[in-house]
PyMOL Python script that loads the backbone (N, CA, C, O; Angstrom):
from pymol import cmd

cmd.read_pdbstr("""\
ATOM      1  N   MET A   1     -45.943 -69.741  -9.112  1.00  0.00           N
ATOM      2  CA  MET A   1     -45.624 -68.811  -8.958  1.00  0.00           C
ATOM      3  C   MET A   1     -43.710 -68.959  -9.155  1.00  0.00           C
ATOM      4  O   MET A   1     -42.887 -69.843  -8.917  1.00  0.00           O
ATOM      5  N   SER A   2     -43.642 -66.976  -9.944  1.00  0.00           N
ATOM      6  CA  SER A   2     -42.654 -67.349  -9.905  1.00  0.00           C
ATOM      7  C   SER A   2     -41.380 -66.418  -8.517  1.00  0.00           C
ATOM      8  O   SER A   2     -41.986 -65.600  -7.824  1.00  0.00           O
ATOM      9  N   ILE A   3     -40.600 -66.486  -8.353  1.00  0.00           N
ATOM     10  CA  ILE A   3     -39.896 -65.732  -7.219  1.00  0.00           C
ATOM     11  C   ILE A   3     -40.214 -63.937  -7.852  1.00  0.00           C
ATOM     12  O   ILE A   3     -40.661 -63.154  -7.015  1.00  0.00           O
ATOM     13  N   GLU A   4     -40.013 -63.518  -8.997  1.00  0.00           N
ATOM     14  CA  GLU A   4     -40.341 -61.971  -9.373  1.00  0.00           C
ATOM     15  C   GLU A   4     -41.889 -62.123  -9.126  1.00  0.00           C
ATOM     16  O   GLU A   4     -41.877 -61.741  -7.956  1.00  0.00           O
ATOM     17  N   THR A   5     -43.077 -62.375  -9.352  1.00  0.00           N
ATOM     18  CA  THR A   5     -43.891 -62.031  -8.871  1.00  0.00           C
ATOM     19  C   THR A   5     -44.834 -62.347  -7.487  1.00  0.00           C
ATOM     20  O   THR A   5     -45.933 -61.840  -7.265  1.00  0.00           O
ATOM     21  N   GLU A   6     -44.152 -63.271  -6.657  1.00  0.00           N
ATOM     22  CA  GLU A   6     -44.336 -63.285  -5.192  1.00  0.00           C
ATOM     23  C   GLU A   6     -43.622 -62.290  -4.788  1.00  0.00           C
ATOM     24  O   GLU A   6     -44.402 -61.484  -4.280  1.00  0.00           O
ATOM     25  N   ARG A   7     -42.360 -61.835  -4.727  1.00  0.00           N
ATOM     26  CA  ARG A   7     -41.525 -60.708  -4.285  1.00  0.00           C
ATOM     27  C   ARG A   7     -42.420 -59.131  -4.435  1.00  0.00           C
ATOM     28  O   ARG A   7     -42.320 -58.287  -3.544  1.00  0.00           O
ATOM     29  N   LYS A   8     -43.262 -58.905  -5.652  1.00  0.00           N
ATOM     30  CA  LYS A   8     -44.466 -57.907  -6.184  1.00  0.00           C
ATOM     31  C   LYS A   8     -45.450 -57.889  -4.978  1.00  0.00           C
ATOM     32  O   LYS A   8     -45.765 -56.858  -4.384  1.00  0.00           O
ATOM     33  N   ALA A   9     -45.863 -59.026  -4.705  1.00  0.00           N
ATOM     34  CA  ALA A   9     -46.963 -59.667  -4.268  1.00  0.00           C
ATOM     35  C   ALA A   9     -46.564 -59.192  -2.719  1.00  0.00           C
ATOM     36  O   ALA A   9     -47.259 -58.230  -2.390  1.00  0.00           O
ATOM     37  N   LEU A  10     -45.732 -59.564  -1.793  1.00  0.00           N
ATOM     38  CA  LEU A  10     -44.947 -59.057  -1.228  1.00  0.00           C
ATOM     39  C   LEU A  10     -45.104 -57.416  -0.731  1.00  0.00           C
ATOM     40  O   LEU A  10     -45.719 -56.915   0.210  1.00  0.00           O
ATOM     41  N   HIS A  11     -44.351 -56.891  -1.689  1.00  0.00           N
ATOM     42  CA  HIS A  11     -44.333 -55.565  -1.697  1.00  0.00           C
ATOM     43  C   HIS A  11     -45.160 -54.936  -1.647  1.00  0.00           C
ATOM     44  O   HIS A  11     -45.037 -53.889  -1.012  1.00  0.00           O
ATOM     45  N   LYS A  12     -46.602 -55.298  -2.382  1.00  0.00           N
ATOM     46  CA  LYS A  12     -47.851 -54.732  -2.691  1.00  0.00           C
ATOM     47  C   LYS A  12     -48.362 -54.650  -1.092  1.00  0.00           C
ATOM     48  O   LYS A  12     -48.681 -53.611  -0.513  1.00  0.00           O
ATOM     49  N   ARG A  13     -48.361 -56.421  -0.345  1.00  0.00           N
ATOM     50  CA  ARG A  13     -48.731 -56.311   1.021  1.00  0.00           C
ATOM     51  C   ARG A  13     -47.975 -55.160   2.147  1.00  0.00           C
ATOM     52  O   ARG A  13     -48.350 -54.601   3.178  1.00  0.00           O
ATOM     53  N   ILE A  14     -47.144 -55.160   1.603  1.00  0.00           N
ATOM     54  CA  ILE A  14     -46.277 -54.216   2.720  1.00  0.00           C
ATOM     55  C   ILE A  14     -46.611 -52.919   2.565  1.00  0.00           C
ATOM     56  O   ILE A  14     -46.651 -52.207   3.569  1.00  0.00           O
ATOM     57  N   LYS A  15     -46.877 -52.440   1.419  1.00  0.00           N
ATOM     58  CA  LYS A  15     -46.907 -50.850   1.327  1.00  0.00           C
ATOM     59  C   LYS A  15     -48.373 -50.526   1.582  1.00  0.00           C
ATOM     60  O   LYS A  15     -48.718 -49.453   2.078  1.00  0.00           O
ATOM     61  N   HIS A  16     -49.469 -51.762   1.125  1.00  0.00           N
ATOM     62  CA  HIS A  16     -50.656 -51.512   2.294  1.00  0.00           C
ATOM     63  C   HIS A  16     -50.612 -51.730   3.764  1.00  0.00           C
ATOM     64  O   HIS A  16     -51.104 -50.768   4.353  1.00  0.00           O
ATOM     65  N   GLU A  17     -50.227 -52.581   4.479  1.00  0.00           N
ATOM     66  CA  GLU A  17     -50.396 -52.761   5.550  1.00  0.00           C
ATOM     67  C   GLU A  17     -49.798 -51.818   6.277  1.00  0.00           C
ATOM     68  O   GLU A  17     -50.309 -51.546   7.364  1.00  0.00           O
ATOM     69  N   GLY A  18     -48.256 -50.914   5.731  1.00  0.00           N
ATOM     70  CA  GLY A  18     -47.851 -50.050   6.710  1.00  0.00           C
ATOM     71  C   GLY A  18     -48.083 -48.695   6.052  1.00  0.00           C
ATOM     72  O   GLY A  18     -47.289 -47.755   6.033  1.00  0.00           O
ATOM     73  N   LYS A  19     -49.035 -48.738   5.633  1.00  0.00           N
ATOM     74  CA  LYS A  19     -49.534 -46.864   4.786  1.00  0.00           C
ATOM     75  C   LYS A  19     -49.123 -46.227   6.126  1.00  0.00           C
ATOM     76  O   LYS A  19     -48.155 -45.469   6.062  1.00  0.00           O
ATOM     77  N   LYS A  20     -49.620 -46.384   7.165  1.00  0.00           N
ATOM     78  CA  LYS A  20     -49.525 -45.304   8.184  1.00  0.00           C
ATOM     79  C   LYS A  20     -48.232 -45.234   8.826  1.00  0.00           C
ATOM     80  O   LYS A  20     -47.795 -44.083   8.836  1.00  0.00           O
ATOM     81  N   ASP A  21     -47.462 -46.112   9.375  1.00  0.00           N
ATOM     82  CA  ASP A  21     -46.491 -46.046   9.957  1.00  0.00           C
ATOM     83  C   ASP A  21     -45.820 -47.539   9.572  1.00  0.00           C
ATOM     84  O   ASP A  21     -46.191 -48.712   9.607  1.00  0.00           O
ATOM     85  N   TYR A  22     -44.718 -46.862   9.217  1.00  0.00           N
ATOM     86  CA  TYR A  22     -43.837 -48.049   8.531  1.00  0.00           C
ATOM     87  C   TYR A  22     -42.240 -48.378   9.900  1.00  0.00           C
ATOM     88  O   TYR A  22     -41.271 -49.138   9.914  1.00  0.00           O
ATOM     89  N   LYS A  23     -42.534 -47.804  10.397  1.00  0.00           N
ATOM     90  CA  LYS A  23     -41.639 -48.046  11.918  1.00  0.00           C
ATOM     91  C   LYS A  23     -41.852 -48.743  12.713  1.00  0.00           C
ATOM     92  O   LYS A  23     -41.103 -49.386  13.448  1.00  0.00           O
ATOM     93  N   ALA A  24     -43.293 -48.656  12.610  1.00  0.00           N
ATOM     94  CA  ALA A  24     -44.035 -49.932  13.463  1.00  0.00           C
ATOM     95  C   ALA A  24     -43.899 -51.182  12.852  1.00  0.00           C
ATOM     96  O   ALA A  24     -43.440 -52.143  13.468  1.00  0.00           O
ATOM     97  N   LEU A  25     -44.303 -51.248  11.557  1.00  0.00           N
ATOM     98  CA  LEU A  25     -44.341 -52.660  11.105  1.00  0.00           C
ATOM     99  C   LEU A  25     -42.710 -53.228  10.929  1.00  0.00           C
ATOM    100  O   LEU A  25     -42.424 -54.425  10.876  1.00  0.00           O
ATOM    101  N   ALA A  26     -41.881 -52.291  10.864  1.00  0.00           N
ATOM    102  CA  ALA A  26     -40.953 -52.764  10.649  1.00  0.00           C
ATOM    103  C   ALA A  26     -40.286 -53.431  11.992  1.00  0.00           C
ATOM    104  O   ALA A  26     -39.598 -54.452  11.987  1.00  0.00           O
ATOM    105  N   ARG A  27     -40.659 -52.582  13.239  1.00  0.00           N
ATOM    106  CA  ARG A  27     -40.221 -53.076  14.582  1.00  0.00           C
ATOM    107  C   ARG A  27     -41.070 -54.354  14.473  1.00  0.00           C
ATOM    108  O   ARG A  27     -40.501 -55.337  14.948  1.00  0.00           O
ATOM    109  N   LYS A  28     -42.246 -54.571  13.983  1.00  0.00           N
ATOM    110  CA  LYS A  28     -43.323 -55.994  13.964  1.00  0.00           C
ATOM    111  C   LYS A  28     -42.675 -57.156  13.618  1.00  0.00           C
ATOM    112  O   LYS A  28     -42.707 -58.203  14.263  1.00  0.00           O
ATOM    113  N   ILE A  29     -41.835 -56.871  12.154  1.00  0.00           N
ATOM    114  CA  ILE A  29     -41.314 -58.323  12.048  1.00  0.00           C
ATOM    115  C   ILE A  29     -39.856 -58.152  11.706  1.00  0.00           C
ATOM    116  O   ILE A  29     -39.171 -58.549  10.763  1.00  0.00           O
ATOM    117  N   ARG A  30     -39.455 -56.996  13.427  1.00  0.00           N
ATOM    118  CA  ARG A  30     -37.953 -57.944  13.855  1.00  0.00           C
ATOM    119  C   ARG A  30     -36.835 -57.213  12.343  1.00  0.00           C
ATOM    120  O   ARG A  30     -36.145 -58.034  11.739  1.00  0.00           O
ATOM    121  N   MET A  31     -36.796 -56.082  12.005  1.00  0.00           N
ATOM    122  CA  MET A  31     -36.329 -55.759  10.892  1.00  0.00           C
ATOM    123  C   MET A  31     -35.657 -54.191  10.897  1.00  0.00           C
ATOM    124  O   MET A  31     -36.403 -53.226  11.059  1.00  0.00           O
ATOM    125  N   PRO A  32     -34.374 -54.036  10.732  1.00  0.00           N
ATOM    126  CA  PRO A  32     -33.739 -52.376  10.672  1.00  0.00           C
ATOM    127  C   PRO A  32     -34.694 -51.772   9.782  1.00  0.00           C
ATOM    128  O   PRO A  32     -35.102 -52.311   8.753  1.00  0.00           O
ATOM    129  N   TYR A  33     -35.070 -50.541  10.241  1.00  0.00           N
ATOM    130  CA  TYR A  33     -35.883 -49.508   9.989  1.00  0.00           C
ATOM    131  C   TYR A  33     -35.550 -49.311   8.294  1.00  0.00           C
ATOM    132  O   TYR A  33     -36.250 -49.359   7.283  1.00  0.00           O
ATOM    133  N   SER A  34     -33.852 -49.022   8.610  1.00  0.00           N
ATOM    134  CA  SER A  34     -33.349 -48.527   7.057  1.00  0.00           C
ATOM    135  C   SER A  34     -33.683 -49.827   6.105  1.00  0.00           C
ATOM    136  O   SER A  34     -34.241 -49.511   5.054  1.00  0.00           O
ATOM    137  N   THR A  35     -33.475 -51.039   6.261  1.00  0.00           N
ATOM    138  CA  THR A  35     -33.205 -51.851   5.518  1.00  0.00           C
ATOM    139  C   THR A  35     -35.252 -52.176   5.082  1.00  0.00           C
ATOM    140  O   THR A  35     -35.673 -52.448   3.957  1.00  0.00           O
ATOM    141  N   PHE A  36     -35.882 -52.065   6.008  1.00  0.00           N
ATOM    142  CA  PHE A  36     -37.384 -52.230   5.872  1.00  0.00           C
ATOM    143  C   PHE A  36     -37.717 -50.845   4.682  1.00  0.00           C
ATOM    144  O   PHE A  36     -38.187 -51.141   3.584  1.00  0.00           O
ATOM    145  N   LEU A  37     -37.481 -49.645   4.963  1.00  0.00           N
ATOM    146  CA  LEU A  37     -37.494 -48.610   3.874  1.00  0.00           C
ATOM    147  C   LEU A  37     -36.914 -48.576   2.515  1.00  0.00           C
ATOM    148  O   LEU A  37     -37.300 -47.875   1.580  1.00  0.00           O
ATOM    149  N   GLY A  38     -35.887 -49.467   2.523  1.00  0.00           N
ATOM    150  CA  GLY A  38     -35.159 -49.608   1.629  1.00  0.00           C
ATOM    151  C   GLY A  38     -35.743 -50.439   0.305  1.00  0.00           C
ATOM    152  O   GLY A  38     -35.577 -50.297  -0.906  1.00  0.00           O
ATOM    153  N   LEU A  39     -36.394 -51.237   1.000  1.00  0.00           N
ATOM    154  CA  LEU A  39     -37.806 -52.578   0.609  1.00  0.00           C
ATOM    155  C   LEU A  39     -38.518 -51.777   0.057  1.00  0.00           C
ATOM    156  O   LEU A  39     -38.516 -51.769  -1.174  1.00  0.00           O
ATOM    157  N   VAL A  40     -39.316 -50.888   0.757  1.00  0.00           N
ATOM    158  CA  VAL A  40     -40.429 -49.785   0.877  1.00  0.00           C
ATOM    159  C   VAL A  40     -40.149 -49.263  -0.754  1.00  0.00           C
ATOM    160  O   VAL A  40     -40.824 -49.473  -1.761  1.00  0.00           O
ATOM    161  N   LYS A  41     -39.261 -48.732  -0.630  1.00  0.00           N
ATOM    162  CA  LYS A  41     -39.518 -47.623  -1.668  1.00  0.00           C
ATOM    163  C   LYS A  41     -38.386 -48.475  -2.809  1.00  0.00           C
ATOM    164  O   LYS A  41     -38.025 -47.593  -3.588  1.00  0.00           O
ATOM    165  N   GLU A  42     -38.061 -49.109  -2.998  1.00  0.00           N
ATOM    166  CA  GLU A  42     -37.271 -50.411  -4.386  1.00  0.00           C
ATOM    167  C   GLU A  42     -35.956 -49.586  -4.429  1.00  0.00           C
ATOM    168  O   GLU A  42     -35.441 -49.383  -5.529  1.00  0.00           O
ATOM    169  N   ASP A  43     -35.351 -49.073  -3.241  1.00  0.00           N
ATOM    170  CA  ASP A  43     -34.268 -48.548  -3.228  1.00  0.00           C
ATOM    171  C   ASP A  43     -33.312 -50.317  -3.907  1.00  0.00           C
ATOM    172  O   ASP A  43     -32.379 -50.427  -4.701  1.00  0.00           O
ATOM    173  N   ASN A  44     -33.657 -50.788  -3.572  1.00  0.00           N
ATOM    174  CA  ASN A  44     -32.156 -51.995  -3.353  1.00  0.00           C
ATOM    175  C   ASN A  44     -33.283 -53.305  -3.466  1.00  0.00           C
ATOM    176  O   ASN A  44     -34.057 -53.202  -2.515  1.00  0.00           O
ATOM    177  N   PRO A  45     -33.555 -54.271  -4.159  1.00  0.00           N
ATOM    178  CA  PRO A  45     -33.939 -55.273  -3.958  1.00  0.00           C
ATOM    179  C   PRO A  45     -34.048 -55.897  -3.251  1.00  0.00           C
ATOM    180  O   PRO A  45     -35.009 -56.662  -3.335  1.00  0.00           O
ATOM    181  N   GLY A  46     -32.997 -56.010  -1.890  1.00  0.00           N
ATOM    182  CA  GLY A  46     -33.012 -57.028  -0.509  1.00  0.00           C
ATOM    183  C   GLY A  46     -32.701 -58.240  -0.666  1.00  0.00           C
ATOM    184  O   GLY A  46     -32.766 -58.683  -1.812  1.00  0.00           O
ATOM    185  N   THR A  47     -32.335 -58.999   0.271  1.00  0.00           N
ATOM    186  CA  THR A  47     -31.724 -60.658   0.110  1.00  0.00           C
ATOM    187  C   THR A  47     -33.022 -61.225   0.548  1.00  0.00           C
ATOM    188  O   THR A  47     -34.011 -60.764   1.117  1.00  0.00           O
ATOM    189  N   ILE A  48     -32.581 -62.706  -0.043  1.00  0.00           N
ATOM    190  CA  ILE A  48     -33.863 -63.396   0.021  1.00  0.00           C
ATOM    191  C   ILE A  48     -34.129 -63.414   1.465  1.00  0.00           C
ATOM    192  O   ILE A  48     -35.232 -63.163   1.950  1.00  0.00           O
ATOM    193  N   ARG A  49     -32.949 -63.757   2.215  1.00  0.00           N
ATOM    194  CA  ARG A  49     -33.665 -64.024   3.944  1.00  0.00           C
ATOM    195  C   ARG A  49     -34.526 -62.705   4.051  1.00  0.00           C
ATOM    196  O   ARG A  49     -35.688 -63.037   4.281  1.00  0.00           O
ATOM    197  N   SER A  50     -34.405 -61.441   3.978  1.00  0.00           N
ATOM    198  CA  SER A  50     -35.511 -60.177   4.219  1.00  0.00           C
ATOM    199  C   SER A  50     -36.743 -60.431   3.728  1.00  0.00           C
ATOM    200  O   SER A  50     -37.684 -59.992   4.390  1.00  0.00           O
ATOM    201  N   TRP A  51     -37.056 -61.218   2.419  1.00  0.00           N
ATOM    202  CA  TRP A  51     -38.097 -61.256   2.086  1.00  0.00           C
ATOM    203  C   TRP A  51     -38.702 -62.611   2.367  1.00  0.00           C
ATOM    204  O   TRP A  51     -39.874 -62.688   1.999  1.00  0.00           O
ATOM    205  N   ILE A  52     -38.129 -63.862   3.010  1.00  0.00           N
ATOM    206  CA  ILE A  52     -38.428 -64.466   3.587  1.00  0.00           C
ATOM    207  C   ILE A  52     -38.751 -63.898   5.346  1.00  0.00           C
ATOM    208  O   ILE A  52     -39.884 -64.160   5.752  1.00  0.00           O
ATOM    209  N   LYS A  53     -38.079 -63.375   6.046  1.00  0.00           N
ATOM    210  CA  LYS A  53     -38.684 -62.835   6.883  1.00  0.00           C
ATOM    211  C   LYS A  53     -40.200 -62.042   7.154  1.00  0.00           C
ATOM    212  O   LYS A  53     -41.013 -62.003   8.077  1.00  0.00           O
ATOM    213  N   ILE A  54     -40.062 -61.381   5.658  1.00  0.00           N
ATOM    214  CA  ILE A  54     -41.734 -60.195   5.801  1.00  0.00           C
ATOM    215  C   ILE A  54     -42.720 -61.771   5.281  1.00  0.00           C
ATOM    216  O   ILE A  54     -43.907 -61.764   5.608  1.00  0.00           O
ATOM    217  N   GLU A  55     -42.221 -62.948   4.557  1.00  0.00           N
ATOM    218  CA  GLU A  55     -43.236 -64.096   4.250  1.00  0.00           C
ATOM    219  C   GLU A  55     -43.879 -64.525   5.327  1.00  0.00           C
ATOM    220  O   GLU A  55     -45.028 -64.966   5.350  1.00  0.00           O
ATOM    221  N   ARG A  56     -42.943 -64.365   6.477  1.00  0.00           N
ATOM    222  CA  ARG A  56     -43.103 -65.255   7.890  1.00  0.00           C
ATOM    223  C   ARG A  56     -44.076 -64.741   8.578  1.00  0.00           C
ATOM    224  O   ARG A  56     -45.156 -65.186   8.966  1.00  0.00           O
ATOM    225  N   TYR A  57     -43.406 -63.477   8.701  1.00  0.00           N
ATOM    226  CA  TYR A  57     -44.279 -62.424   9.107  1.00  0.00           C
ATOM    227  C   TYR A  57     -45.848 -62.411   9.418  1.00  0.00           C
ATOM    228  O   TYR A  57     -46.486 -62.438  10.471  1.00  0.00           O
ATOM    229  N   PHE A  58     -46.354 -62.338   7.522  1.00  0.00           N
ATOM    230  CA  PHE A  58     -47.848 -62.302   6.831  1.00  0.00           C
ATOM    231  C   PHE A  58     -48.278 -63.971   7.417  1.00  0.00           C
ATOM    232  O   PHE A  58     -49.369 -64.303   7.881  1.00  0.00           O
ATOM    233  N   ALA A  59     -47.175 -64.762   7.244  1.00  0.00           N
ATOM    234  CA  ALA A  59     -47.966 -66.220   7.252  1.00  0.00           C
ATOM    235  C   ALA A  59     -48.163 -66.259   8.805  1.00  0.00           C
ATOM    236  O   ALA A  59     -49.071 -67.007   9.167  1.00  0.00           O
ATOM    237  N   ARG A  60     -47.534 -65.643   9.719  1.00  0.00           N
ATOM    238  CA  ARG A  60     -48.092 -66.072  11.109  1.00  0.00           C
ATOM    239  C   ARG A  60     -49.542 -65.211  11.255  1.00  0.00           C
ATOM    240  O   ARG A  60     -50.467 -65.941  11.610  1.00  0.00           O
ATOM    241  N   ARG A  61     -49.778 -64.303  11.123  1.00  0.00           N
ATOM    242  CA  ARG A  61     -50.231 -62.916  11.179  1.00  0.00           C
ATOM    243  C   ARG A  61     -52.199 -63.888  10.308  1.00  0.00           C
ATOM    244  O   ARG A  61     -53.276 -63.849  10.903  1.00  0.00           O
ATOM    245  N   GLY A  62     -51.944 -64.659   8.740  1.00  0.00           N
ATOM    246  CA  GLY A  62     -53.034 -65.500   8.893  1.00  0.00           C
ATOM    247  C   GLY A  62     -53.394 -64.421   7.462  1.00  0.00           C
ATOM    248  O   GLY A  62     -54.454 -64.543   6.848  1.00  0.00           O
TER     249      GLY A  62
END
""", "prot")
cmd.dss("prot")
cmd.show_as("cartoon", "prot")
cmd.util.cbc("prot")
cmd.orient("prot")
């Protein structure tokens, strides 16, 4: 898989998981809410470090 398709898959999963409360999900991932919201709304592409943090969170959850 290319990096772009993985990023899109993670973005889709973030939107699905955090539908009700993005603030709580940002806290669980241990990421600043403003950064997390920027990723969700696609205001900024985010850093690789941010996406790795999100990917690790979902890997831990299973």
